[in-house]
C-alpha positions as CSV (number, residue, x, y, z in Angstrom):
1,X,0.0,0.1,-0.1
2,X,2.8,2.4,1.0
3,X,4.8,2.0,-2.4
4,X,1.3,2.7,-4.3
5,X,1.0,5.9,-2.4
6,X,4.5,6.8,-3.5
7,X,4.2,5.9,-6.9
8,X,0.9,7.5,-7.7
9,X,2.4,11.2,-7.9
10,X,4.9,10.3,-10.2
11,X,2.6,8.1,-12.6
12,X,0.2,11.2,-12.6
13,X,3.6,13.3,-13.8
14,X,4.3,11.1,-16.2
15,X,0.9,11.0,-18.2
16,X,0.9,14.9,-18.0
17,X,4.3,15.0,-19.6
18,X,3.4,12.6,-22.0
19,X,0.2,14.4,-23.0
20,X,2.2,17.5,-23.1
21,X,5.1,15.8,-25.4
22,X,2.2,14.5,-27.7
23,X,0.6,18.1,-28.1
24,X,4.0,19.4,-28.8
25,X,4.5,17.0,-31.5
26,X,1.5,17.5,-33.2
27,X,1.4,21.4,-33.1
28,X,4.6,21.1,-34.9
29,X,4.2,18.2,-37.4
30,X,0.6,18.4,-38.3
31,X,0.9,22.4,-40.3
32,X,3.6,20.7,-41.8
33,X,1.9,17.9,-43.1
34,X,-0.9,19.8,-44.2
35,X,1.0,22.4,-45.9
36,X,2.6,19.6,-48.1
37,X,-0.8,18.3,-48.8
38,X,-2.5,21.6,-49.3
39,X,-4.0,22.3,-52.7
40,X,-2.9,24.8,-55.1
41,X,-5.4,27.4,-55.6
42,X,-5.6,30.3,-57.9
43,X,-6.1,34.3,-57.2
44,X,-9.2,35.4,-55.9
45,X,-10.5,37.9,-53.4
46,X,-8.3,38.3,-50.6
47,X,-10.6,37.6,-48.2
48,X,-12.4,34.8,-49.6
49,X,-11.9,31.3,-47.4
50,X,-9.4,30.0,-49.7
51,X,-7.9,33.1,-51.3
52,X,-4.4,32.9,-51.9
53,X,-2.4,34.1,-49.0
54,X,0.8,36.0,-49.5
55,X,3.7,33.5,-49.8
56,X,6.3,34.1,-46.6
57,X,9.1,33.6,-48.7
58,X,8.1,35.7,-51.5
59,X,6.5,39.0,-50.4
60,X,7.0,41.6,-47.3
61,X,3.4,42.2,-47.1
62,X,3.2,41.3,-43.4
63,X,0.4,43.8,-42.5
64,X,-1.8,41.8,-44.9
65,X,-1.0,38.7,-43.2
66,X,-1.3,40.1,-39.9
67,X,-5.2,41.1,-40.8
68,X,-6.2,37.7,-42.5
69,X,-5.2,36.1,-38.7
70,X,-8.1,38.4,-37.4
71,X,-10.6,37.2,-40.1
72,X,-11.7,33.0,-39.0
73,X,-12.4,32.3,-42.7
74,X,-9.3,33.6,-44.1
75,X,-7.2,31.2,-46.7
76,X,-4.5,30.4,-43.9
77,X,-3.3,26.9,-42.5
78,X,-2.7,28.0,-39.0
79,X,-2.2,26.8,-35.4
80,X,-3.6,29.0,-32.8
81,X,-2.0,28.6,-29.5
82,X,-3.6,30.2,-26.7
83,X,-2.2,30.1,-23.3
84,X,-5.0,31.0,-20.3
85,X,-4.0,31.9,-16.7
86,X,-7.0,31.9,-14.3
87,X,-7.1,32.7,-11.0
88,X,-9.3,32.7,-7.8
89,X,-10.9,29.4,-8.3
90,X,-12.6,27.3,-6.1
91,X,-14.7,27.8,-2.6
92,X,-11.8,29.4,-1.1
93,X,-10.7,31.2,-4.0
94,X,-7.3,30.1,-4.0
95,X,-7.6,28.0,-7.2
96,X,-5.3,28.4,-10.2
97,X,-6.1,27.1,-14.0
98,X,-3.7,27.0,-17.0
99,X,-5.1,25.9,-20.3
100,X,-3.1,25.5,-23.4
101,X,-5.7,25.4,-26.2
102,X,-4.5,24.3,-29.8
103,X,-6.8,25.3,-32.8
104,X,-5.3,23.9,-35.9
105,X,-7.1,25.5,-38.9
106,X,-7.4,24.1,-42.6
107,X,-9.2,25.6,-45.6
108,X,-9.9,23.6,-48.7
109,X,-11.8,24.4,-51.7
110,X,-14.2,22.0,-52.7
111,X,-15.7,23.7,-55.8
112,X,-15.3,26.7,-57.9
113,X,-18.1,28.3,-55.8
114,X,-17.6,26.8,-52.1
115,X,-15.0,27.1,-49.4
116,X,-14.8,24.3,-46.5
117,X,-12.8,25.2,-43.5
118,X,-11.9,23.0,-40.5
119,X,-11.2,24.6,-37.0
120,X,-10.5,22.2,-34.2
121,X,-9.8,23.1,-30.7
122,X,-7.5,20.7,-28.4
123,X,-7.3,21.9,-24.8
124,X,-4.9,20.7,-22.0
125,X,-5.7,21.8,-18.6
126,X,-3.8,21.8,-15.4
127,X,-5.5,23.1,-12.2
128,X,-5.3,23.1,-8.4
129,X,-7.6,23.9,-5.7
130,X,-10.5,24.6,-7.8
131,X,-12.5,21.0,-6.4
132,X,-11.4,21.1,-2.7
133,X,-7.2,20.5,-2.3
134,X,-6.6,18.5,-5.0
135,X,-5.2,18.8,-8.8
136,X,-5.9,17.3,-12.2
137,X,-4.6,17.8,-15.2
138,X,-4.9,16.0,-18.7
139,X,-6.8,16.7,-21.7
140,X,-10.6,18.6,-22.0
141,X,-13.1,17.9,-24.0
142,X,-12.5,19.0,-28.2
143,X,-14.1,20.4,-30.5
144,X,-14.4,20.2,-34.6
145,X,-16.2,22.9,-36.4
146,X,-16.8,22.9,-40.2
147,X,-17.8,26.0,-41.7
148,X,-19.2,26.3,-45.8
149,X,-18.4,29.7,-47.1
150,X,-18.6,31.1,-50.6
151,X,-15.2,31.7,-52.9
152,X,-16.6,35.0,-54.2
153,X,-16.8,37.5,-51.3
154,X,-16.2,41.2,-50.9
155,X,-16.3,43.0,-47.9
156,X,-19.0,41.2,-46.2
157,X,-17.9,37.3,-45.7
158,X,-19.8,34.3,-43.7
159,X,-19.6,30.7,-43.3
160,X,-21.5,28.2,-41.3
161,X,-21.9,24.3,-40.8
162,X,-21.8,22.1,-37.8
163,X,-20.0,21.9,-34.5
164,X,-19.3,18.5,-32.8
165,X,-18.5,18.3,-29.1
166,X,-16.2,15.4,-28.5
167,X,-15.5,13.9,-24.6
168,X,-12.0,13.8,-25.0
169,X,-11.2,14.5,-21.4
170,X,-9.0,12.4,-19.5
171,X,-10.4,13.3,-16.3
172,X,-13.9,13.4,-15.2
173,X,-13.4,16.9,-13.5
174,X,-12.1,18.2,-17.0
175,X,-14.7,16.7,-19.2
176,X,-18.7,16.8,-19.7
177,X,-18.4,12.9,-20.6
178,X,-20.9,13.9,-23.4
179,X,-20.9,14.1,-27.2
180,X,-23.0,17.2,-28.3
181,X,-23.5,18.5,-32.0
182,X,-25.1,21.8,-33.0
183,X,-24.9,24.9,-35.6
184,X,-22.0,27.1,-35.8
185,X,-21.4,30.5,-37.8
186,X,-19.2,33.2,-38.2
187,X,-19.9,36.9,-40.2
188,X,-16.9,39.0,-40.5
189,X,-17.1,42.8,-42.1
190,X,-13.9,44.0,-43.8
191,X,-13.3,48.0,-43.8
192,X,-9.8,48.8,-44.4
193,X,-7.6,48.0,-41.7
194,X,-10.2,46.7,-39.5
195,X,-12.4,43.4,-39.3
196,X,-15.3,43.4,-37.3
197,X,-17.3,40.1,-36.8
198,X,-19.1,37.7,-34.7
199,X,-18.3,33.7,-34.1
200,X,-21.5,31.7,-32.6
201,X,-22.5,28.3,-31.9
202,X,-25.0,26.3,-29.8
203,X,-24.6,22.7,-28.7
204,X,-27.0,19.9,-27.5
205,X,-25.7,16.7,-25.8
206,X,-27.1,13.7,-27.8
207,X,-25.1,10.7,-26.0
208,X,-22.7,10.2,-23.1
209,X,-22.7,9.4,-19.3
210,X,-25.7,9.6,-17.3
211,X,-23.8,10.7,-14.3
212,X,-23.0,14.1,-16.2
213,X,-25.7,16.8,-16.9
214,X,-27.5,17.5,-20.1
215,X,-25.7,20.0,-22.3
216,X,-27.5,23.0,-24.2
217,X,-25.1,26.1,-24.4
218,X,-25.1,28.9,-26.4
219,X,-21.5,30.3,-27.4
220,X,-21.1,33.9,-29.0
221,X,-17.8,35.7,-29.5
222,X,-18.1,39.4,-31.0
223,X,-14.9,40.8,-31.8
224,X,-13.2,44.1,-33.8
225,X,-9.5,44.1,-34.6
226,X,-7.3,47.1,-36.3
227,X,-4.2,46.0,-38.1
228,X,-1.3,48.8,-38.6
229,X,1.1,48.8,-41.8
230,X,3.9,47.7,-39.5
231,X,1.9,44.4,-38.4
232,X,0.7,45.1,-35.2
233,X,-3.0,44.4,-34.4
234,X,-5.2,45.9,-31.6
235,X,-8.2,43.6,-30.8
236,X,-11.1,43.4,-28.3
237,X,-13.2,40.5,-28.1
238,X,-15.1,38.4,-25.6
239,X,-16.0,35.2,-24.8
240,X,-19.8,34.6,-23.5
241,X,-21.3,31.5,-22.8
242,X,-24.8,31.1,-21.9
243,X,-25.5,27.5,-20.1
244,X,-29.3,26.7,-20.7
245,X,-29.6,23.9,-18.3
246,X,-28.2,25.6,-15.2
247,X,-29.6,29.0,-16.5
248,X,-26.4,30.9,-15.7
249,X,-24.1,33.1,-17.8
250,X,-20.3,33.0,-18.2
251,X,-18.6,36.3,-19.8
252,X,-14.9,36.7,-20.3
253,X,-13.8,40.2,-22.2
254,X,-10.2,41.0,-23.3
255,X,-10.4,44.6,-22.9
256,X,-7.3,44.9,-25.4
257,X,-5.2,42.6,-27.2
258,X,-1.9,43.2,-28.7
259,X,-0.1,41.0,-31.2
260,X,2.7,41.3,-33.7
261,X,3.6,39.3,-36.8
262,X,7.4,38.4,-36.7
263,X,9.0,36.3,-39.4
264,X,11.7,33.9,-38.2
265,X,13.7,32.7,-41.1
266,X,11.1,31.8,-43.7
267,X,8.6,31.0,-40.6
268,X,5.9,33.7,-40.2
269,X,4.5,33.7,-36.3
270,X,2.1,35.9,-34.9
271,X,2.6,36.3,-30.8
272,X,0.7,38.7,-28.7
273,X,-1.1,39.0,-25.3
274,X,-4.0,40.2,-23.3
275,X,-5.8,40.5,-20.3
276,X,-8.5,38.2,-19.3
277,X,-11.1,39.6,-17.5
278,X,-13.9,37.9,-15.7
279,X,-17.3,39.6,-16.2
280,X,-19.6,37.3,-14.6
281,X,-18.9,33.5,-14.2
282,X,-20.4,30.4,-11.8
283,X,-19.8,30.1,-8.4
284,X,-16.4,28.5,-7.9
285,X,-14.9,29.4,-11.4
286,X,-12.8,32.5,-12.2
287,X,-12.9,35.6,-10.5
288,X,-11.4,39.1,-11.7
289,X,-8.5,39.5,-14.3
290,X,-6.3,36.5,-15.5
291,X,-3.6,36.6,-18.2
292,X,-3.7,35.3,-22.1
293,X,-0.8,34.6,-24.2
294,X,-1.0,33.6,-28.0
295,X,1.4,32.1,-30.6
296,X,0.3,31.3,-34.0
297,X,2.7,29.7,-36.6
298,X,1.2,30.6,-40.2
299,X,1.4,28.4,-43.1
300,X,-0.1,30.1,-46.3
301,X,-1.4,27.7,-48.9
302,X,1.1,26.7,-51.1
303,X,1.2,27.9,-55.0
304,X,2.1,26.4,-58.1
């Protein structure tokens, strides 16, 4: 019995380390494979879903590329990685949570008039003192969103399709243990250096553990972003969720997010940071403001 008690923390540490290594391998290798497989596409409107992005090796137009990163339907193979630090959790308000969420994005042109964009979210969480004096770490639930969008667009861009919530969580306290589906949509208005838009979805659980509550949640993410000619981006956004089962809101606001598009060798990389302020949240969830740091490798579609 004593041996098991001593070995358990080591086992948890090794599990967490293995998960982090797998995530790192995915973040590095997946975009490279997607870039190699990306179909060549002819030039079209620069803000349609699969219009040709600037080639990192052949153009210095970093500002245009930086602005495309603020458009959820842009023609970029990218892997946004968001790192969230939340504080004041749990019944004693001494809890902490770190979330790394990888969001691989892959656009495809499926016909001369329509594009399909895949957006996946894969969160890894470490938290302590959220549920008493305990610690949890591992994968949380993942989502897969598919957006169908017209090829020929001007200043107004839209996309819509299904979203799937998959219970990939490795710990019961990090997972809904439910499979859920629903609709999702994005609208973006492009004006000069500014993109204004809204990403929204709703999911209902259709299968899963009877020990976990039924899911019926609406999510909305309004945003506005301004990009300078020096490839600096200043943005405001909020992450708003309404849980219809529990009848409660969660609202998190980034009052200002600052990011910069950099070039490391031939690789384009956007880095940024923001305050992450909880306007309203359920009991025992984060209070006050946390921190957010992002880095996004960009892999424009391959040209012939």
